[in-house]
N, C-alpha and C positions, 0 to 999 in steps of 0.2 A: 393906172396900169391896173388891169381886170385881175381880179383873184383866178389861182389856178383852180382847175377844177380838181373836184373831190377825188375823180378816180382817173389815171391814166393808164395806158397799155403796160402790165406788168414787165419790169426787166427781170433779167437771169437771176439778180441779187435779192430782187422784192419775191421772186417765186421762192427762191430758197428760203428766205425767211419767213414766210407766211408756213411753208412745208414744216419748218422746225415747230413752229406753234401748234402744230395738230399730230395725230400719232402717227408714227412713220409708216408709210405704205409705199408699195415699189415703184409708183411712177405717180407723184404729186401735181404735174402739170397739165392737168386735164382743162382743155379750153372751154371757152364760151361758146355754145351751140346757137345754132339759130340765126338771129339777127346779126348785123354784123357789130363789130365792140363798141363802135361809136354809138350805135343806135341804143343799145342796152344800155351803155352808161347814159344816156339824155334820159332814158325811161326812169331809169332806178334815179337819179338826183332829183328828179320830178315827184317821183313817188314816195320815196324814202325821205319824211319829213320830219324826223327826230332828230333834236336840234344836240339833245346829248342822250344819246341811246344806251339801253341796256346792252350789254354784250359778253360774249364768254367763250372758251375754248370747251376746257371739259368744266361740265355742270357741277361734278363734285368739288372743284376748286372755286365757285361760287359765280354770282352774275352781279355785276355792277355797272354804272353808268359811266361812260369814257367821250373821251371826245367823237365826234365822225372820224376824223382821220384813223387814230387808235380802233375805234370800232371797226373799219372796216379790214384790218389785219387777225380778226378772230371768226372762229367758224360759224357763231351764231349771233345775230343781230336782231335788234328790236322789230318787229314788223312795222307798228306804227305808233305815235304818241297814245297814251292810254286815253284821251277824250275825245281824238279824231281819228276816225277809223276809216280809213283809206284803201286798204288792201284785206281781201277776204283770205286766209290761208287754209289748208288742208295738209295734213300729216298722212300720208298713205303708207302704212307698215305692211308692204306687201313687196315681194321680188319685184313682179311686175308693175310697179308704181307708175312708171312714164308712160306703159302702154295704158293702164286705165286710164290716166289724164288724156292722152291721143285719140282715145276709141269714144269721142265725143256725141258722134253724129246721132240725133234722136235721143241723147241721154242728158248731156248736158253742155253749157256753153264751154268754148275751149279758153284753157288757162293762158293767162300772159307769158308765165314763166313756170319751168318746171326743174325743179333742183334735185339732183337726183344724187346717192350716196352710190358710186361704181361701184363697191363693196360687194353689198347685199341689195341692191335693187330699188330700196326704199325712198321715197320722194316727199318732199315739200312741193307743192302746189300754191300758185298766186294769182287770186282774178281782182283786177284793179276797176275802183269804182271812180265814174265822173265826178261824182260829186259825194266827197266824203260825208260820213255819217258824225253829226256831233253827238256825244254819248252823254254829257252832262246836264245836268238839269233845264239849260238853255235850249236843249236841242229837240228835236221832235220825238215824242215817246213813240208815233206810230213807224216812224222811220226805223228805230232801233229794233222794234217789235219783228217790221219785216227783213230787217238785215240779219236777225237773229234765225227768222224762217230760212232765208236763203241759205246763209252759212250751213243748217242743219241738213237743208237738200242737198248742197254741194257733196257734204260729208256720205250722205247716203248715196249718191251718183257713183262717186270714185271708192266706195269703203273705206273713209278716212277713220282715223283713230278718235272714237268720243271722248277721249281725256284729253285732246289736244286743245288748251286754250287759246292757240293763234298768237301767244304773246312776244316767242321767238320763232324767227325762222332761219334756215341755214342761209348765210351769207352768199348771194349767188356769183360773187368775185374772189372765193377763197380756192385757191388749189386744188383743195380737197374735193369738193363736189364738183359733177359735171352739168352745166346749167344750160338750159334751152329757153333761149327767149323766142319764143312762139309767134306773138305779134305787139303790137304797138296799140290797139284798139282798147278804149274806155267803154266802160257801160254803167249805166244806173242801176238801180236794185230794179226797176221794173222791168227793164229790157233783159235782166237775168232769169225773170220767174216764169215767163210763156215756154221756154224750152223744160225747165225741170219741172213744171206744172203738166206738160204735156206726157212727159216721162214717168209720172206719178211722183214724184220724189218730194213734192212740198208738202210739209208737215201737215197733218189734219187738224182741224179744230180742239183745243185742248193738251196738244202735246206740251205746253208749258208745265201741266199738271203732272203728266208724266214724267217730265225730265226733274222735278221737283220729288217725285217719289224714289228715282233712281240716279241720283246727282252723281256728277263726274267733274272732275277738273275744278273751273272757277265757280260753277254752280252750287259746290258743297258747301263754300261761304255763304252764298245768298241763301240757301235754304237753311242753315245753321241759323244764322244770324237771325232771319225771319222769324223763325220757331222760338228762339230763345228769347227774343225780345219781347213777346205777347206772353211767355210765362215770366219774364222780369215785372209786367205791370200787375200779373195778380200775383206773384210773391211778395212784392214790399209790404203788403198788409201783414207779414208775418215777422217784418224786421225794422219797424219803426222805430228810429233814432239809434240802429247799430249797422252804420254803413259797412262794417268787416263782416258780421255774420251776413249779411247781404250780398256783397262780394263772394264770399264762398260758396253761398247757393248759387248764384249765377254760373260762377265757374264748375261746380258740380255738376249743373245742369248741362252744360257745354261738353262736358267730357262725357256725359250718357248718351245724349245724342250723338256725341260722335262716332261714337262707339257703333252706330246702325249702318253708317257707310261700309260698303266694300272696301272702300280703301281710304282709310281715316285722315284727317289732315294731320299735320305735325302739332308738336307740342307749342312751338312756338305760334304757330297760328292762333291755335285756341285760347292762348293769354290774350294775344293782341284782341281778339273778338271779344271774350269776356270781359276786360277791361272797358273796352268801348261803351258796350250794352249797357255795364252797373255805373261808369261815370256820368254816360249821359243823363241816365235815369238819378242820379243823386244829384247833379249839379244843375237841371235843366227842367225835371218833371215838374210840374205844378201839385201832382197827387202827393209827391214825397216830401217836397217842401212846405206844404199845408198842413199835412198831418193827415191821422185816421179821420179825422170830425169832417175835412174834406173829402177825402176820399169815401167812406160812406155816403155822405150826402148826392156825391157824384155817383156812385152805385145806385141808389136809389132812384134819382132822377131818370138814369138810362131805362132801369127796368119798369118805372113806373110808364115812361115812352112806348116800349116795347109792349106792355101788357092794354093800351089802349089801342095799338095797331093790331096786335092777338084780335081783340076784342072786338073789332070793327067789321059790319057787315063787309062781303067782299074782299077781304085781307087774305085769304087763301090763297093756295098756288095758282088756281085758275081765275083768281079775283071773283070769286062767290057767283060769276056768272051761269048760267045754264052751259054745259057741254064744257068743251075744253077750252073756249075762249076765254080772254083775259083784257084789262084795259088797256085800250092803244097807248100809245107812247106820250101824249099830250097829258094823258088823263093819269098816268104815271106819274108824270113829272110835278104834276099839280099835288098828288097824294104827297110825294116824296117830298113836295116844297113846305107841305102843310107840318107833317113830321119834323122836319128840322126846325120850324120856327116855334114850334110845342117845345121840342128838347131844349133850345135854347132860352125858352122861358123859364122853365123848370131850374134850370142850373142858375138863373139870374133870381129866381126867387130863393133858392137856397144861399145866396149869397157869394156864391163863388167865383163870380166876375166883379 
């Protein structure tokens, strides 16, 4: 016997139940607009692949994982699994959110779904990908970078919230929202790029650096992690044999750097970040476990290799050649390979491997 569908047309009792889970409004029974209900349900069940999704009504009450059936009674649900990115979401916090999404000619590809708050006009938009992007180490880094660039371009095109992380989206079948299913076509990342590029929305080279300088949302964690981990490698030389003082120094540095953000991270996130960096260094770093002698030997080997590189003819910015030219790709590859072998040889001579 086939399993019943995840979604069925809501009955009057279900409408009343779902409405009771949301803040009271005059008329909670907003219909699904655009495509017929069955078509909308088929698209959602195909795209919404989270097996045990995050979901919530009021964020102040917390967000937790639930069964798919229970999650569909909540106002907000997880957009996609953490490691499989198949739906690009945007949060448009403007009273004309739906109009911005529909005014797509020459500006951006038409979204598949618009989930509108009928009270203030704010909306969540969703673009579906033909081939989901795998964000783990087994996926393509190039695809992830392109996906982030396309996400940023779509945000610029519709005036989306730069702090929106895309982790949760308005439940398109909750009666509190006015949902418009526009079309069922899926696109690859490469198919999304031409329209965005022609409109001048694709980010320019180096935009990731600007994002690190002015981090928002999830990028605050990434920025803080990479900055503090480099600090942790250098800081260990002051705390040999004293892991408690080392952990305290890392936690203090995390707090100092977090204060530079316009919207700082919470204390709970800072604690997890500091413990992650200090625990990994103490438990797995060879520099920490081998002690100060190994640290000094490694530092000396690296500095010696850098000195040889700096003193060699043709090692300047322009390769030491006349004019602004520099060695070709093959020549640079040979030079870097030689440097790598020399550094490994110095480390072997120092008895570190």
